N, C-alpha and C positions, 0 to 999 in steps of 0.2 A: 495569433491564435485564439484571444479572446473573441474576435470577430467572426473568426472560423466556426467556432463553438456556437455563437450567437444566431448565424445564419445558415449552418450547415453545409457550407461550401468554401472552397478556396478565394481568396481576393484576387487571383490570378486568372482571368479571364480570357486569356490569350492562347487558348488551346489550339490545336491543330483544326482547321475548319469550323470551330464553335464546338467542338466533340467535348461531351463530359466523361471522365474517366470514372474507372469502379472505385476507387481509393481516394481519399484525403491525404496529403501530404504529411508526414510528421515534421517536426522543427528538426533544423539542422544545426542548432545550437548545442555546440560542443559533441558533435554527431562522431567525432573521430574517436573519442572515448568511448562509445556504446559498445557492447558485445556482438551486436548485429544491427543490420540496416534495414529499413522498410519496416512497417508494421508487423509483418510476417517473419522477419528475419531472413528472407530469401538472398540478401547480398552479406557476405561476411566482413565485409571493409568498405569504409568510406569510398575507396578507388572503385570497388566494384559496383556499388550504389550508384556512382557518378554516370555510369555507362547506360543504366537502364532507362532513363528519362529520353534520351537522345535516340532510341531506336524503337521508342513506344509510338504505336500508331496514332495514338490520341494526343499524346503531349506534345513530340517534335517531328515525328513522323519522318525520320531520314531513313532512307531506304537501306542505307549500308555504311560501314563505319569508313569506306573509301570515299564515300560522298561527303560524310561529315568533315573528313580531313580537306577535301578539295574546297567546301565552303570555308572553314576555317583560314586556309591559305590564301582565299582570296581577297580576304581582308587585312591590310596592313597593319591596323592596330592590335589586330590578334597577333599577328607574327611578331611585333616588338613587345607586346605583354608576355609572350611565351618565350621569346630570347631574354627578357629581364629575368623571368621566374625561373627559367633552366639554361644558365650562360654557359655551362659545362656540355651542353648537348649539341652534337654537331645538327641534329634537325629537333629544334625544339618542338615544333608542330607535329606531332606522331603519335 
């Protein structure tokens, strides 16, 4: 966070096609306890917040939720991690 404040930008330069977004990311430290997510509070929960960057055309630029699932399911390490995190789910990558 200090680096971001000094330099006025995120330390993550791996944005989609090198684009610059119009907002800086707030910290996610203890974010589940916040009353709202994002600087403007547009996401009510941490679960809602997690969906935003994936579909954002500047951040991750995934065209649809279906494509996100296809990419995740194409990576064995993600399937294994989701199975460990959600052992009771029939389809943990969903």
